[in-house]
N, C-alpha and C positions, 0 to 999 in steps of 0.2 A: 408680625413677621414670624414669630415663633410658632404661632398657630397654623401657618401654612405648610410647615415642614412635613407633618404627618400625612396630610392628604397627597402631597407630591410623592412621597416615598411609597404610599399605598398604590397610587396610580402607576408609578414606574414598575412596581412589583407585579401588578395585574397585567400590564402590557408585556412584560417579560414572560409571564406564565402563559399568556395567550399565544405569543410567538413560539414558545417551546411546544405548546400543544399543536399548533398548526404545522410547524416544521417537523415535529416528531411523527405526525401522521403521514406527512409527505414522504419521509424517508423510510417508512415502514412498508411502502408499496413494493411491488416486484422489482427485482434487480434488473438493471439495464446492462446487458452485456454488449460487447462490440467485437468485431472481427479483427483478428490479429494473426499472424504477422506475415505480411506479404514477402518480406525478405528473409532468407534462411538464417542469416546471422542474428537478426533480431528475434526470430522465432526460437533460436537456440538459447538466447538470454532469457526469454520468457519461460521456456520449458525448464531451464535450470532454476529460475525463481519459483515456479510452481512446485518443483521437487523440494526446494528449501522450505517453502511455505508449509507443505505437508509434514516435513520433518519437524518443524517447530510446533505446529498444531498438535501433532501426535506425541510430542515429548521425546522424539528420537534425537540422536546426536546431529548437530548442525555441521560438523567439520567436513564431512565428505560432500554434502550438498553445497556448502559455501565454496568449497574448492572447485566444484563443477561450475558454479556461477562465475567464478573468477576466470576459468578457462573459456567459458562461453563469451564473456565480455571482452576477451582478448581477440575475438574474431575480426576479420577484415570488414570494416564498415566505411561508408562514405565520410568525407571530411567533416560534414555537418554533425554527424553523430559520434565521431571518434573521440572528442574530448570527454563527453559524458561516459562513453563506454570505457575510456581509460581510467577515469575516476572510479567507476564501478569496479573495474578489474583490481585496482590497488586496494580499494576498501574491502572487497570480498576476500582478496588474498590475505590481508591482515586479519580479518575477522574469522577466517578459517582456523587460525591458530589461537583465537581468543576464547575465553570462557563465556558461558551463556549470559551472565549479566552484562558483560561488555557488548555482546552481540545485540541484546535487547536495547541497549543504550544507543546504538548506531543503526539499528534496523530501519528506522525512518529514512535515513540518508540512502540506504541501499534500495529500499522499495521505491523511493521517489525517483531515482534514476531509472529503474526498471519500468515504471509507469510511463516516464517521459519517452523512453525508447519505444515502448509498445504503442503509444499514441502516435509517434512519428512513423511507425511501420504499420499503421492501421490498414486493414484489408487482409484477405487470405481466408483460410478455412477454419482456423482455431477460434473458439469463442471464449473470451475471458470477461470477468466481471471485476469492476473496481469497487472496493469497499473503503470505508474511512472510519477512524476513531479520533475524536477530538483530542488534541494534545499529543497524539502519537504519529499520525500521518495516514497516508493512503497506501493501499496495496492491491495487487491483483490476485484473484483466486479463480479456480475453475468451477467450483460449486456455486450455483445460483440459488440454492434453497436455504442456506444458512450461512450467516457471517461467521467466518473462522478467523479470529484475531491471532496473528502470529506472535504477538507479545504475551499470549497466555492470559489475557484479561477478558472480561466479559463485555466490554463496550465495542461498539461498531455498528455501522449500517451501510447498506448498499448505496452507491451513488447513481 
């Protein structure tokens, strides 16, 4: 019984390494962008998110961009999207007044709602790319050449 532990652990480690290699190469391929956003209200939210994303990536102040996201999320949306937009509005309004570590802590919740709205409003002329970092979440970005993590970390891949 004791002698079978080591081979099992070794086999499990080898399978995990193989999966990591296979999934790692799959995620290193080109980014898959999608068309967004057919409805002007959702397009405004995505536009405000892209501005916030750039501010965070470039190390600029998040206050103004987060405030713009709060305003955009307060737009008139259909009843099916209104609850998520309302949550996004409240969250962005609160985070516009918060310091950067607090913003980084809740940025996943903000980006998750933006991605949900963007996918609901799929179609239109804008092209956006979805990226992901394990443990942090997914986000939208305009650039399809390089993953730009808004948390300031070096992890991330295109979906």
